[in-house]
C-alpha positions in Angstrom: 100.5 95.1 89.3 102.0 97.9 91.4 100.9 101.4 90.5 102.1 104.7 91.9 100.3 107.9 91.0 101.6 111.3 92.1 99.7 114.5 92.4 100.0 117.9 94.0 102.7 119.6 92.0 102.5 123.1 90.7 104.0 126.5 90.6 104.6 128.6 93.8 106.6 131.5 94.8 109.7 131.2 97.1 108.6 130.6 100.7 105.4 128.9 99.7 104.2 125.4 100.4 103.0 122.4 98.4 101.9 118.9 99.4 102.6 116.0 97.1 100.6 112.8 97.2 101.4 109.4 95.9 98.6 106.9 95.7 99.9 103.3 95.8 98.0 100.2 94.7 98.5 96.6 93.5 100.6 95.1 96.3 100.0 93.4 99.6 103.5 93.2 101.1 103.8 94.2 104.7 107.4 95.4 104.3 108.3 98.2 101.9 110.7 101.1 101.4 109.3 104.2 99.9 110.9 107.5 98.9 110.5 110.8 97.2 113.1 111.6 94.6 113.6 114.7 92.4 115.3 115.3 89.1 116.2 118.3 86.9 117.1 118.1 83.2 120.5 116.5 82.6 121.0 115.5 86.2 120.6 112.3 88.2 117.5 111.5 90.2 118.3 112.3 93.8 116.6 111.2 97.0 114.7 113.8 98.9 113.1 111.8 101.7 112.5 108.2 102.6 110.1 106.3 104.8 109.9 102.6 105.8 106.9 100.4 106.5 107.6 100.8 110.2 107.6 104.6 109.9 111.3 105.4 110.0 112.1 108.6 108.0 115.2 110.2 106.6 115.8 113.4 104.7 118.5 114.8 102.5 120.3 117.7 104.2 119.0 120.4 101.9 115.3 119.8 102.9 115.6 119.0 106.6 113.3 121.2 108.6 111.3 122.2 105.5 109.9 118.9 104.1 108.0 116.2 105.9 107.4 112.7 104.5 104.4 110.8 105.9 102.1 108.0 105.0 98.5 107.1 105.5 98.3 103.3 105.5 94.6 103.2 105.5 94.6 105.1 102.2 97.8 103.6 100.8 99.1 107.1 100.2 102.5 108.7 100.6 102.8 112.4 101.2 105.5 115.0 101.0 104.7 118.3 102.7 107.0 120.9 101.4 107.3 124.4 103.0 109.8 127.2 102.8 110.2 126.3 99.1 113.2 127.7 97.3 113.9 128.1 93.6 116.5 125.3 93.9 113.7 122.9 94.9 112.3 123.2 91.3 112.3 119.7 89.8 110.2 116.8 88.7 109.3 114.9 91.8 108.8 111.1 91.8 107.7 108.6 94.4 109.3 105.2 94.5 108.6 101.9 96.1 110.4 98.7 96.7 108.8 95.7 98.4 110.9 93.9 101.0 110.4 91.1 103.6 110.7 93.6 106.5 111.4 97.3 107.1 114.8 96.5 108.4 115.9 95.9 104.8 115.4 99.6 104.0 119.0 100.5 104.7 121.2 103.4 103.5 121.4 101.8 100.1 117.8 103.0 99.5 119.2 106.5 99.1 120.0 105.3 95.6 117.2 105.4 92.9 118.5 102.1 91.5 117.2 100.2 94.6 113.6 101.0 93.8 111.6 98.8 91.4 108.4 100.8 91.1 108.1 104.5 90.1 105.3 107.0 89.6 105.1 109.2 86.5 106.3 112.3 88.3 104.8 115.7 89.2 106.5 119.0 88.4 107.3 121.5 91.2 108.3 125.0 90.1 109.4 127.6 92.6 109.9 131.1 91.4 112.0 133.8 93.1 
């Protein structure tokens, strides 16, 4: 049974930094697509950053240069290093996982939350001005 557990959220002032973690367990697939999404009340869950099992990364424009997605395969943990935080980054952040035959399956469609089968419970990030 796949399980994703996020941690690391909190409250910071604008310009501050946080590192989110997502501990993954319960699967043995070599290929996967993983992502960080965020959601505010009444809005859709939007992609923040993605990473594939072969290490390719992508970011939504609003976080490029400020956020870094990475993974520690030995620990089965996904990270999102966030710096230069802005009030508009305030949201619930979720990690997501989809198991695929190979990393090449992680195409542009994986910018959509509906492509992911497994989700964590979320961690709140609040940035004050």
